[in-house]
C-alpha positions in Angstrom: 0.0 0.0 0.0 1.3 3.4 -1.0 1.3 6.3 1.4 1.3 9.8 -0.1 2.3 13.1 1.5 1.0 15.7 -1.0 2.2 19.2 -1.4 -0.5 21.5 -2.9 1.9 22.7 -5.7 4.8 20.3 -5.5 8.2 21.2 -6.8 8.9 17.5 -7.3 7.9 14.1 -6.1 10.3 12.0 -4.0 9.9 8.2 -4.1 11.3 6.7 -0.9 12.4 3.1 -0.9 12.9 1.6 2.6 15.5 -0.9 3.7 15.5 -4.5 4.9 13.3 -5.6 7.9 11.6 -2.1 8.1 8.7 -0.5 6.3 7.6 2.7 4.7 5.8 4.0 7.8 9.2 4.6 9.5 9.8 7.5 7.0 6.8 9.6 8.2 8.9 12.3 9.8 11.1 12.6 6.8 8.2 12.6 4.4 6.4 15.3 6.4 9.5 17.5 6.4 9.8 17.2 2.6 6.1 18.0 2.4 6.5 21.1 4.5 9.2 22.3 2.2 7.0 21.9 -0.9 7.7 18.4 -2.1 5.3 15.5 -2.4 6.4 12.1 -1.2 5.4 8.6 -2.2 6.5 5.8 0.1 5.2 2.2 0.3 6.1 -1.2 1.6 8.3 -3.5 -0.5 7.0 -7.1 -1.1 6.9 -9.2 2.0 7.5 -6.3 4.4 5.4 -3.9 6.4 1.7 -4.1 5.6 2.3 -6.7 2.8 1.3 -9.6 4.9 1.4 -12.2 2.1 4.7 -14.2 2.2 5.9 -12.0 5.0 9.8 -12.0 5.0 9.9 -13.9 1.7 10.4 -13.0 -2.0 10.7 -15.3 -5.0 13.2 -12.9 -6.7 14.9 -9.6 -6.0 13.2 -8.5 -9.3 10.0 -8.1 -7.4 11.6 -5.1 -5.7 12.6 -3.6 -9.1 9.2 -4.0 -10.5 7.7 -2.4 -7.4 10.0 0.6 -7.6 9.1 1.0 -11.3 5.4 1.1 -10.4 6.0 3.7 -7.8 7.9 5.9 -10.2 5.3 5.6 -12.8 2.6 6.6 -10.3 4.8 9.5 -9.1 5.1 10.7 -12.7 1.4 11.4 -12.9 2.0 14.6 -10.9 3.8 15.9 -14.0 6.7 17.3 -12.0 10.3 16.0 -11.6 10.7 12.6 -9.8 13.6 11.8 -7.4 14.4 8.4 -6.0 15.7 8.1 -2.4 16.7 4.6 -1.3 18.1 3.5 2.1 20.3 0.4 2.7 18.7 -2.5 0.9 16.3 0.0 -0.6 19.4 1.8 -2.0 20.6 -1.5 -3.5 17.2 -2.0 -5.0 17.2 1.5 -6.5 20.7 0.7 -8.0 19.5 -2.5 -9.5 16.3 -0.9 -10.8 18.3 1.8 -12.6 20.7 -0.9 -14.0 17.8 -2.9 -15.5 15.1 -0.3 -16.3 14.8 3.1 -17.9 13.2 5.1 -15.1 12.3 8.8 -15.7 14.0 10.2 -12.6 15.7 13.6 -12.2 18.2 12.4 -9.6 18.9 9.7 -7.1 19.9 9.8 -3.4 21.3 6.7 -1.8 21.5 6.5 2.0 24.1 3.9 3.3 23.3 1.5 0.4 23.8 -2.2 1.0 26.7 -2.9 -1.3 28.5 -5.0 1.2 27.2 -6.5 4.5 29.0 -6.6 7.8 28.7 -9.6 10.1 27.3 -12.0 7.6 26.3 -15.6 8.2 29.0 -18.1 9.3 30.4 -20.5 6.7 28.3 -23.5 8.0 25.1 -21.3 7.8 26.1 -20.1 4.3 26.5 -23.7 3.2 23.1 -24.6 4.7 21.5 -21.5 3.0 22.8 -22.6 -0.4 21.2 -26.0 0.0 17.9 -24.7 1.4 17.6 -22.1 -1.3 17.0 -25.0 -3.7 15.1 -27.4 -1.4 13.0 -25.1 0.8 13.4 -21.4 -0.3 10.5 -20.1 1.8 11.9 -21.4 5.0 12.0 -18.6 7.5 15.1 -17.9 9.7 15.2 -15.7 12.7 17.1 -12.4 12.4 16.5 -10.4 15.5 16.4 -6.7 14.7 18.4 -4.6 17.2 17.6 -0.8 16.8 20.7 0.2 18.7 22.9 -1.0 15.9 21.3 1.2 13.2 20.9 4.5 15.1 22.0 6.4 18.2 18.6 7.9 18.6 17.0 6.4 21.8 13.6 7.7 20.8 13.8 5.5 17.7 14.8 2.5 19.7 11.7 2.8 21.8 9.4 3.2 18.7 11.0 0.3 16.9 10.7 -2.1 19.9 7.0 -1.6 19.8 6.7 -1.8 16.0 5.3 -5.2 15.0 5.7 -4.4 11.3 9.5 -4.7 11.6 10.6 -8.2 10.5 12.2 -10.6 12.8 12.4 -13.5 10.3 13.4 -13.7 6.6 13.4 -16.6 4.2 16.4 -18.4 2.9 15.5 -17.2 -0.6 15.3 -13.6 0.5 18.8 -13.8 2.0 20.3 -15.4 -1.1 18.6 -13.0 -3.5 20.0 -10.1 -1.4 23.5 -11.6 -1.8 23.0 -12.1 -5.5 21.7 -8.6 -6.0 24.8 -7.1 -4.3 27.1 -9.1 -6.7 25.2 -8.0 -9.8 25.1 -4.4 -8.6 28.8 -4.3 -8.4 29.3 -5.6 -12.0 26.7 -3.7 -14.0 26.7 -0.1 -15.1 24.5 2.5 -13.4 22.2 4.9 -15.3 23.8 8.3 -16.0 21.6 10.3 -13.7 22.7 12.8 -11.0 23.7 10.8 -7.9 24.2 11.8 -4.3 25.5 8.9 -2.2 25.5 9.5 1.6 27.3 7.0 3.8 27.3 6.7 7.6 30.8 7.0 9.0 30.1 4.6 11.9 28.0 2.1 10.0 27.5 -1.2 11.8 25.4 -2.8 9.1 27.1 -2.2 5.7 30.7 -2.0 4.7 31.5 1.6 3.8 34.6 0.5 1.8 32.4 -1.5 -0.5 30.1 1.5 -0.9 33.0 3.9 -1.8 34.5 1.3 -4.2 31.2 1.1 -6.0 30.8 4.8 -6.1 34.3 5.4 -7.5 33.7 2.9 -10.3 30.6 4.7 -11.6 31.3 6.7 -14.8 28.6 9.4 -14.3 28.3 12.9 -15.6 27.5 14.1 -12.1 28.0 12.3 -8.8 28.7 13.3 -5.2 29.8 11.3 -2.2 29.2 12.5 1.4 30.4 10.6 4.5 28.9 11.5 7.8 31.5 11.0 10.5 30.2 9.4 13.7 26.7 8.7 12.4 25.2 5.2 12.4 23.5 3.4 9.5 20.1 5.1 9.5 21.2 8.7 8.6 17.7 10.0 8.6 17.0 8.7 12.1 20.1 10.0 13.7 20.1 12.8 16.2 21.6 15.0 13.5 19.1 13.9 10.9 18.0 17.5 10.1 21.5 18.3 8.9 21.5 15.2 6.7 18.0 16.3 5.4 19.2 19.8 4.5 22.1 18.3 2.6 19.8 16.0 0.6 17.3 18.8 0.1 20.1 21.0 -1.4 20.8 18.2 -4.0 17.2 18.1 -4.9 16.8 21.9 -5.2 19.8 22.1 -7.5 18.5 19.3 -9.8 14.8 19.7 -9.9 
């Protein structure tokens, strides 16, 4: 289900793509801030997450995310103003893959700590088991307890997340392997030549910032910018300094709309 934050006379529409385990509702504060500043926002739940209760925690293919993003962009285009994509973490990876596979009419892209390399992955025995179960029982759900203190230093967000029953605690073996495969493909394929702002958390405990920077440096784009935020955790838009991060992202949009 899509949630819209409509500006009366929008300067642009921003399509927000959330990360793993979470859901679009966690971007309400950010969306309302954009709305106040004259931008409409479209944000939904990726397949198997949030209010999408069918096959919760499971996908057949990462391409489901790409098709979903394409649909959101097509919907946003109906406003007949520029469209921007903002993807966080796995959502950033999905945005990258969507723009590698599809011709999306977007004015610019903002990536927030995109998942191009994961820290603290599964052990070798678990990886071996996942490889087998991906063929035999791909929908098998495995526990992956979400710990809010690893993604943000904001204690208010910790409390909200601990009460949030829409945050996934289990994902399927296929979801995990598709995530891995998407990272590998994203590293090897060219990215669409659209203006890009990549913002990376300096103290990221979830994704490997070296992999992020390596991917960024390899992109041959007409215009790209890389901003690292020292001391900030993975969820840049949930950190205590989030409004500073927001202003930086907003300036990118203002320049390119």
